[in-house]
C-alpha positions as a printed NumPy array, in Angstrom:
array([[288.628,  84.734, 242.931],
       [288.64 ,  81.578, 244.948],
       [288.174,  83.658, 248.099],
       [285.122,  85.405, 246.622],
       [283.508,  82.102, 245.831],
       [283.99 ,  80.896, 249.366],
       [282.416,  84.089, 250.762],
       [279.328,  83.68 , 248.553],
       [278.89 ,  80.089, 249.707],
       [279.067,  81.112, 253.368],
       [276.434,  83.86 , 252.829],
       [274.122,  81.422, 251.092],
       [274.351,  78.943, 253.963],
       [273.602,  81.695, 256.477],
       [270.435,  82.681, 254.57 ],
       [269.24 ,  79.075, 254.506],
       [269.649,  78.796, 258.278],
       [267.686,  82.038, 258.835],
       [264.888,  80.902, 256.511],
       [264.533,  77.575, 258.285],
       [264.471,  79.285, 261.669],
       [261.762,  81.8  , 260.543],
       [259.566,  79.01 , 259.19 ],
       [259.782,  77.161, 262.51 ],
       [258.883,  80.345, 264.419],
       [255.854,  81.053, 262.141],
       [254.449,  77.566, 262.788],
       [254.487,  78.253, 266.523],
       [252.921,  81.672, 266.052],
       [250.109,  80.239, 263.883],
       [249.438,  77.515, 266.41 ],
       [249.22 ,  80.061, 269.205],
       [246.843,  82.289, 267.161],
       [244.556,  79.349, 266.387],
       [244.508,  78.383, 270.047],
       [243.653,  81.938, 271.055],
       [240.847,  82.148, 268.482],
       [239.547,  78.781, 269.635],
       [239.542,  79.958, 273.218],
       [237.724,  83.143, 272.226],
       [235.084,  81.269, 270.238],
       [234.752,  78.749, 273.009],
       [234.243,  81.49 , 275.535],
       [231.716,  83.218, 273.297],
       [229.926,  79.957, 272.649],
       [229.782,  79.167, 276.332],
       [228.542,  82.649, 277.17 ],
       [225.965,  82.667, 274.389],
       [224.722,  79.247, 275.391],
       [224.151,  80.368, 278.954],
       [223.082,  84.01 , 278.609],
       [220.236,  85.761, 276.817],
       [221.133,  88.244, 274.097],
       [221.153,  91.91 , 274.971],
       [217.765,  93.652, 274.805],
       [215.889,  90.358, 275.216],
       [212.607,  90.534, 277.128],
       [210.337,  87.859, 278.576],
       [206.783,  89.023, 279.104],
       [208.097,  92.577, 278.8  ],
       [210.785,  92.066, 281.488],
       [214.407,  92.849, 280.494],
       [216.557,  89.713, 280.791],
       [219.372,  90.612, 278.359],
       [222.76 ,  89.228, 279.466],
       [221.188,  87.042, 282.149],
       [221.456,  83.313, 282.671],
       [218.323,  81.206, 282.935],
       [218.61 ,  81.286, 286.751],
       [219.033,  85.047, 286.782],
       [216.172,  85.578, 284.345],
       [213.87 ,  83.358, 286.411],
       [214.855,  85.231, 289.531],
       [213.882,  88.516, 287.933],
       [210.611,  87.065, 286.631],
       [209.765,  85.763, 290.114],
       [210.219,  89.181, 291.686],
       [208.757,  91.292, 288.887],
       [205.304,  92.807, 289.225],
       [202.543,  92.252, 286.679],
       [201.285,  95.79 , 286.053],
       [198.154,  94.628, 284.221],
       [198.118,  97.641, 281.932],
       [196.987,  97.559, 278.332],
       [197.719, 100.29 , 275.804],
       [196.267, 100.61 , 272.338],
       [198.8  , 102.875, 270.736],
       [199.366, 105.556, 273.368],
       [195.944, 105.229, 274.964],
       [195.591, 103.182, 278.123],
       [192.442, 101.089, 277.886],
       [192.929,  98.878, 280.936],
       [194.62 ,  99.427, 284.298],
       [194.227,  96.5  , 286.657],
       [195.699,  95.814, 290.067],
       [199.362,  94.847, 290.229],
       [199.911,  91.121, 290.691],
       [202.804,  88.688, 290.74 ],
       [203.792,  87.139, 287.436],
       [203.278,  83.728, 288.976],
       [206.706,  82.223, 288.184],
       [208.263,  79.739, 290.635],
       [211.41 ,  77.62 , 290.795],
       [209.471,  74.947, 288.955],
       [209.6  ,  77.14 , 285.839],
       [213.403,  76.979, 285.502],
       [213.206,  74.212, 282.918],
       [210.872,  76.305, 280.787],
       [213.233,  79.302, 280.905],
       [216.228,  77.088, 280.078],
       [214.362,  75.605, 277.14 ],
       [213.592,  79.114, 275.875],
       [217.268,  80.051, 276.207],
       [218.329,  76.901, 274.383],
       [215.963,  77.153, 271.446],
       [215.881,  80.903, 270.87 ],
       [219.593,  81.786, 271.149],
       [222.05 ,  82.236, 268.261],
       [225.821,  81.78 , 268.368],
       [226.546,  85.351, 267.373],
       [225.448,  88.157, 269.691],
       [222.708,  90.438, 268.434],
       [221.884,  94.002, 269.328],
       [218.382,  93.621, 267.929],
       [215.778,  93.388, 270.678],
       [213.631,  90.272, 270.908],
       [210.58 ,  89.771, 273.056],
       [209.181,  86.425, 274.142],
       [205.97 ,  85.439, 275.849],
       [206.256,  82.751, 278.474],
       [203.437,  81.288, 280.533],
       [204.222,  80.296, 284.116],
       [203.507,  76.708, 285.04 ],
       [200.833,  77.845, 287.485],
       [199.516,  81.136, 286.025],
       [197.006,  83.387, 287.724],
       [193.93 ,  82.034, 285.981],
       [191.734,  84.901, 287.206],
       [193.672,  87.591, 285.44 ],
       [193.524,  86.971, 281.706],
       [189.801,  86.236, 281.212],
       [188.774,  89.219, 283.312],
       [191.255,  91.512, 281.61 ],
       [190.28 ,  90.414, 278.114],
       [186.59 ,  90.84 , 278.914],
       [187.087,  94.34 , 280.333],
       [189.312,  95.404, 277.447],
       [186.661,  94.206, 275.008],
       [183.931,  96.145, 276.843],
       [186.134,  99.244, 276.859],
       [186.783,  98.998, 273.119],
       [183.085,  98.477, 272.388],
       [182.219, 101.611, 274.375],
       [184.949, 103.563, 272.613],
       [183.73 , 102.43 , 269.203],
       [180.238, 103.702, 269.992],
       [181.527, 107.261, 269.889],
       [183.897, 106.786, 266.952],
       [183.107, 107.154, 263.285],
       [182.354, 103.827, 261.632],
       [183.875, 102.994, 258.244],
       [181.55 , 103.006, 255.275],
       [181.864, 100.141, 252.836],
       [181.764, 100.736, 249.139],
       [178.32 ,  99.705, 247.954],
       [176.691,  98.659, 244.722],
       [173.132,  99.686, 244.026],
       [170.762, 100.188, 241.159],
       [169.755, 103.806, 240.789],
       [167.276, 104.885, 238.13 ],
       [168.066, 101.755, 236.152],
       [171.859, 102.107, 236.28 ],
       [174.402, 100.202, 238.374],
       [176.207, 102.681, 240.635],
       [179.178, 101.992, 242.948],
       [179.588, 104.333, 245.903],
       [183.082, 104.941, 247.299],
       [184.267, 103.608, 250.634],
       [185.023, 105.948, 253.541],
       [187.66 , 105.253, 256.177],
       [186.507, 105.186, 259.785],
       [187.962, 105.546, 263.272],
       [186.576, 102.435, 264.943],
       [188.919,  99.757, 266.248],
       [189.037,  96.241, 264.852],
       [188.222,  94.666, 268.203],
       [188.645,  91.062, 267.059],
       [192.172,  91.716, 265.778],
       [193.153,  93.652, 268.895],
       [191.897,  90.914, 271.217],
       [193.807,  88.354, 269.17 ],
       [197.009,  90.341, 269.719],
       [196.146,  90.805, 273.38 ],
       [195.911,  87.043, 273.917],
       [199.376,  86.635, 272.413],
       [200.756,  88.994, 275.065],
       [198.54 ,  88.004, 277.969],
       [201.497,  87.363, 280.312],
       [203.289,  90.636, 279.615],
       [203.426,  93.1  , 282.497],
       [202.514,  96.109, 280.385],
       [200.873,  95.266, 277.095],
       [201.348,  97.559, 274.113],
       [199.314,  96.845, 271.011],
       [199.495,  98.791, 267.778],
       [196.064, 100.175, 266.801],
       [194.177,  98.186, 264.191],
       [191.13 ,  99.848, 262.637],
       [188.104,  98.417, 260.921],
       [188.721,  98.607, 257.199],
       [185.874,  99.35 , 254.8  ],
       [185.21 ,  97.204, 251.762],
       [186.912,  98.917, 248.825],
       [185.434,  99.689, 245.421],
       [187.814,  97.316, 243.637],
       [187.302,  94.393, 246.014],
       [185.98 ,  91.01 , 244.91 ],
       [182.95 ,  91.586, 247.131],
       [181.936,  94.665, 245.164],
       [182.703,  93.006, 241.833],
       [180.462,  90.072, 242.74 ],
       [177.662,  92.383, 243.861],
       [177.947,  94.281, 240.589],
       [177.628,  91.027, 238.631],
       [174.577,  90.032, 240.656],
       [172.835,  93.357, 239.993],
       [173.661,  93.142, 236.309],
       [172.122,  89.675, 236.18 ],
       [168.985,  91.104, 237.804],
       [168.641,  93.651, 235.014],
       [169.026,  90.942, 232.387],
       [166.605,  88.507, 234.043],
       [163.089,  88.072, 232.635],
       [160.04 ,  86.758, 234.503],
       [157.125,  85.525, 232.4  ],
       [154.001,  86.629, 234.275],
       [150.803,  84.837, 233.247],
       [147.338,  86.318, 233.782],
       [144.614,  84.047, 232.401],
       [145.767,  83.12 , 228.881],
       [148.119,  86.087, 228.477],
       [151.826,  85.991, 229.289],
       [153.72 ,  89.211, 229.986],
       [157.514,  89.097, 229.671],
       [158.76 ,  91.346, 232.449],
       [162.428,  92.201, 231.978],
       [164.359,  93.4  , 235.001],
       [165.708,  96.473, 233.241],
       [162.133,  97.526, 232.39 ],
       [160.404,  97.07 , 235.753],
       [163.23 ,  97.427, 238.298],
       [164.794, 100.864, 238.597],
       [166.202, 100.806, 242.128],
       [167.715,  97.902, 244.044],
       [170.529,  96.956, 246.404],
       [172.456,  93.757, 247.141],
       [173.001,  92.299, 250.611],
       [176.319,  90.849, 251.768],
       [175.016,  87.346, 251.064],
       [174.21 ,  88.441, 247.485],
       [170.447,  88.684, 247.967],
       [168.385,  91.395, 246.274],
       [166.472,  94.152, 247.995],
       [164.26 ,  95.469, 245.214],
       [162.291,  98.692, 245.165],
       [158.937,  97.341, 244.02 ],
       [157.546, 100.576, 242.564],
       [158.295,  99.665, 238.934],
       [156.845,  96.181, 239.325],
       [153.764,  97.571, 241.039],
       [153.189, 100.051, 238.23 ],
       [153.341,  97.241, 235.672],
       [150.943,  95.004, 237.642],
       [148.556,  97.951, 237.994],
       [148.702,  98.499, 234.24 ],
       [147.955,  94.822, 233.552],
       [145.13 ,  94.841, 236.092],
       [143.488,  97.876, 234.513],
       [143.636,  96.39 , 231.039],
       [142.594,  92.833, 231.813],
       [140.523,  92.609, 235.006],
       [136.712,  92.647, 234.834],
       [135.748,  93.838, 238.308],
       [133.34 ,  96.78 , 238.121],
       [133.677,  96.988, 234.34 ],
       [131.064,  96.644, 231.624],
       [130.755,  93.225, 230.024],
       [129.943,  92.956, 226.347],
       [127.002,  90.575, 226.192],
       [125.185,  88.95 , 223.287],
       [121.495,  88.586, 224.178],
       [119.188,  85.739, 223.197],
       [117.9  ,  87.895, 220.347],
       [121.384,  88.415, 218.895],
       [121.816,  92.041, 219.93 ],
       [125.026,  93.148, 221.64 ],
       [124.767,  95.212, 224.825],
       [126.976,  96.341, 227.72 ],
       [126.147,  95.143, 231.222],
       [128.038,  96.356, 234.281],
       [129.809,  93.773, 236.401],
       [128.377,  93.606, 239.912],
       [128.899,  90.499, 242.035],
       [130.54 ,  88.769, 239.086],
       [134.04 ,  89.864, 238.063],
       [137.627,  89.698, 239.236],
       [140.671,  91.862, 239.746],
       [144.283,  91.314, 240.693],
       [145.315,  92.096, 244.249],
       [148.033,  94.469, 243.084],
       [149.924,  94.523, 246.391],
       [150.118,  90.741, 246.683],
       [150.84 ,  90.207, 243.006],
       [153.623,  92.79 , 243.179],
       [155.172,  90.847, 246.048],
       [154.776,  87.62 , 244.044],
       [156.604,  88.968, 240.994],
       [159.23 ,  90.673, 243.148],
       [159.939,  87.375, 244.884],
       [160.236,  85.677, 241.484],
       [162.968,  88.155, 240.512],
       [164.72 ,  87.741, 243.849],
       [164.721,  83.941, 243.552],
       [165.66 ,  83.858, 239.887],
       [162.388,  82.225, 238.824],
       [161.584,  82.32 , 235.123],
       [157.79 ,  82.225, 235.279],
       [154.941,  82.819, 237.697],
       [151.153,  82.822, 237.396],
       [148.741,  85.273, 239.006],
       [147.217,  83.737, 242.118],
       [145.858,  86.603, 244.2  ],
       [142.38 ,  87.432, 242.897],
       [139.583,  89.339, 244.618],
       [136.145,  90.653, 243.738],
       [132.677,  91.552, 245.02 ],
       [131.763,  88.015, 245.977],
       [130.152,  86.955, 249.217],
       [133.576,  86.91 , 250.906],
       [135.262,  89.403, 248.584],
       [136.258,  86.604, 246.23 ],
       [136.472,  87.206, 242.52 ],
       [134.612,  85.171, 239.9  ],
       [135.245,  84.691, 236.215],
       [139.056,  84.532, 236.253],
       [139.049,  81.044, 234.759],
       [136.418,  81.999, 232.167],
       [137.643,  83.288, 228.81 ],
       [134.807,  82.684, 226.337],
       [131.848,  84.963, 225.653],
       [133.753,  88.072, 226.757],
       [134.48 ,  86.588, 230.174],
       [130.929,  85.452, 231.009],
       [131.299,  81.992, 229.544],
       [128.828,  79.758, 227.775],
       [126.869,  78.66 , 230.855],
       [124.742,  81.411, 232.407],
       [121.263,  82.737, 233.151],
       [119.857,  85.706, 231.239],
       [117.042,  87.939, 232.544],
       [115.403,  90.653, 230.423],
       [113.513,  93.206, 232.525],
       [111.805,  94.682, 229.491],
       [110.638,  91.313, 228.185],
       [109.987,  89.857, 231.656],
       [111.542,  86.625, 230.582],
       [114.615,  84.55 , 231.425],
       [116.792,  81.962, 229.685],
       [119.382,  79.456, 230.897],
       [122.235,  78.376, 228.646],
       [124.612,  75.48 , 229.276],
       [127.708,  75.196, 227.12 ],
       [126.112,  77.65 , 224.717],
       [122.871,  75.714, 224.348],
       [119.47 ,  76.901, 225.574],
       [118.166,  74.464, 228.218],
       [115.441,  76.506, 229.909],
       [113.211,  79.523, 229.28 ],
       [110.197,  80.99 , 231.074],
       [108.238,  84.166, 231.754],
       [108.981,  85.893, 235.056],
       [107.899,  88.855, 237.171],
       [110.721,  91.034, 238.497],
       [110.903,  93.8  , 241.121],
       [108.204,  96.446, 241.424],
       [109.266,  99.473, 239.415],
       [106.655, 101.885, 240.806],
       [107.89 , 101.368, 244.369],
       [111.559, 101.504, 243.415],
       [112.125,  97.826, 244.111],
       [113.477,  96.947, 240.687],
       [115.563,  93.844, 240.277],
       [119.178,  95.075, 240.144],
       [120.779,  95.168, 236.722],
       [124.253,  93.808, 236.177],
       [126.293,  90.651, 235.912],
       [125.904,  88.585, 239.088],
       [126.468,  84.969, 240.042],
       [124.544,  82.267, 241.902],
       [125.536,  82.58 , 245.56 ],
       [124.011,  79.317, 246.762],
       [120.864,  77.138, 246.466],
       [118.32 ,  76.1  , 249.111],
       [115.221,  73.908, 249.008],
       [112.956,  74.63 , 250.816],
       [113.614,  78.041, 252.297],
       [111.903,  80.857, 254.247],
       [112.263,  84.307, 252.712],
       [112.364,  87.121, 255.245],
       [112.376,  90.847, 254.567],
       [110.447,  94.097, 254.565],
       [108.711,  95.846, 251.697],
       [109.442,  99.479, 251.009],
       [106.876, 101.679, 252.773],
       [105.892,  98.878, 255.156],
       [106.573,  98.902, 258.88 ],
       [106.224,  95.187, 259.267],
       [108.378,  92.437, 257.857],
       [107.403,  89.273, 256.096],
       [108.388,  85.619, 256.174],
       [107.342,  83.497, 253.225],
       [108.138,  79.839, 252.676],
       [109.225,  78.824, 249.177],
       [110.153,  75.456, 247.736],
       [113.245,  76.68 , 245.89 ],
       [115.553,  79.599, 246.516],
       [118.484,  80.672, 244.272],
       [119.955,  84.062, 245.369],
       [122.343,  85.94 , 243.057],
       [122.863,  89.422, 244.59 ],
       [124.589,  90.196, 247.858],
       [121.619,  92.31 , 249.1  ],
       [119.407,  89.246, 248.745],
       [117.667,  89.187, 245.364],
       [117.26 ,  85.848, 243.629],
       [115.009,  83.35 , 241.839],
       [112.181,  81.668, 243.758],
       [108.776,  80.146, 243.168],
       [105.804,  82.457, 243.947],
       [102.715,  80.288, 244.455],
       [100.768,  83.235, 245.852],
       [101.123,  85.33 , 242.699],
       [ 98.098,  85.598, 240.391],
       [ 99.292,  88.379, 238.084],
       [101.834,  86.922, 235.64 ],
       [101.305,  89.457, 232.859],
       [104.329,  90.906, 231.052],
       [103.73 ,  94.345, 232.606],
       [102.962,  93.165, 236.142],
       [106.416,  94.327, 237.306],
       [105.507,  97.97 , 236.619],
       [103.047,  98.271, 239.531],
       [102.637,  94.762, 240.937],
       [106.148,  93.439, 240.892],
       [108.096,  91.645, 243.604],
       [110.217,  93.117, 246.394],
       [113.19 ,  92.755, 244.043],
       [113.393,  89.024, 243.394],
       [112.637,  87.235, 240.149],
       [109.294,  85.452, 240.654],
       [109.011,  82.143, 238.824],
       [105.937,  79.967, 238.342],
       [105.957,  76.989, 240.743],
       [105.325,  74.692, 237.796],
       [108.763,  75.36 , 236.283],
       [110.8  ,  76.424, 239.317],
       [112.25 ,  72.972, 239.942],
       [113.474,  72.844, 236.355],
       [115.161,  76.226, 236.822],
       [116.635,  75.077, 240.147],
       [118.101,  71.942, 238.602],
       [119.634,  73.788, 235.655],
       [121.491,  76.418, 237.692],
       [124.658,  75.693, 239.626],
       [126.395,  77.735, 242.291],
       [128.732,  80.364, 240.761],
       [126.913,  80.374, 237.394],
       [126.754,  83.971, 236.038],
       [123.37 ,  85.723, 236.048],
       [122.989,  88.594, 233.56 ],
       [120.172,  91.043, 234.316],
       [119.474,  93.889, 231.886]])
């Protein structure tokens, strides 16, 4: 038993010696492994710090695995092909030139290597653009210009994209769909070209002009603008009447420009202005007139009267809608006046004739002048000769002008010779030349003288009262002859 105990003790001591020896060996092995790994990482680090990654290009030239010196050497000897491709289509093919790199560019290449490299190698290709210190300044501007011209010419034969559009059609807001096109987005392509201007062969992915889509903010804003047009109201005033013109009632077709301005089809507005003009204007219409005796008659407007210039008023109201104005007053009036001007627009009382006017009764051969509704003058007269067809023209006229003295010139019907007669006062009221004047030569002042011994069309007045008449009539005063 004692022997067995001794044997066990010896075995235990042997195992302890082996364990201690193994531990010492493992420490050496670990140290060696760490040193080897350190050497490997150091070698990799050194290599990576001094060589470009695989599949690296500078200006399209392969420099993977090269040092800065080697890469510069290749750049110095490489040829600039001056070719530009949009997709697979070559759009520019210039003369081959040198890239323009010199030994002076080594620092630039080294800086690129220093800043762009990673510790770990990469199989993913990377391309860099590097400008030589003394580049060929003639190449890029000429190339870019020619590429732009080429793209413009190509676009001329390619289908353009169609933007979605908002327009008013028969009173409803309609949005048309966009349509894709084939034309290149030249601005975007040139921007990419400038980024690669020092590459030998330039490849650019095609970029096409994109249409404005139906759901874009542009279309939404245009839709809002058109809707506001339909809801807008312009108060249009003609004399004392105001017409509320709502967009939805008078505008049936319209479009919106890119800067959110309206382009309105004026047909609906024009129809409304025409309607207002027909109902309210007086030009060429019969005036209701209350005579001195109290009877009510109708007298056709002649020189006196007004009408709206429908074309100009349509443009006025259209502009009011386009500018968002809330009210506008009629300002384009015309008529049968001396220079096509209209008269009576500002006059509302007495059915448009007013309370200041001259009244001439052919049957009674008498005239009256009223001012502010009060009679201020009355006298017997002799009007145009009825038997010779020289009657004084009926209608509502106005005083064209006044002259004192004046020489009347004309020619009687049936006479081959003219006449020239001096008068002290002359007040014409018709465009053909009829008017009031003193007639000192007349001896027949009877109430029926006009039937066979009347004037050449004028209203003859006794010289004794002509000045009074002259003083009581003003230019533009209405003259009613019936």
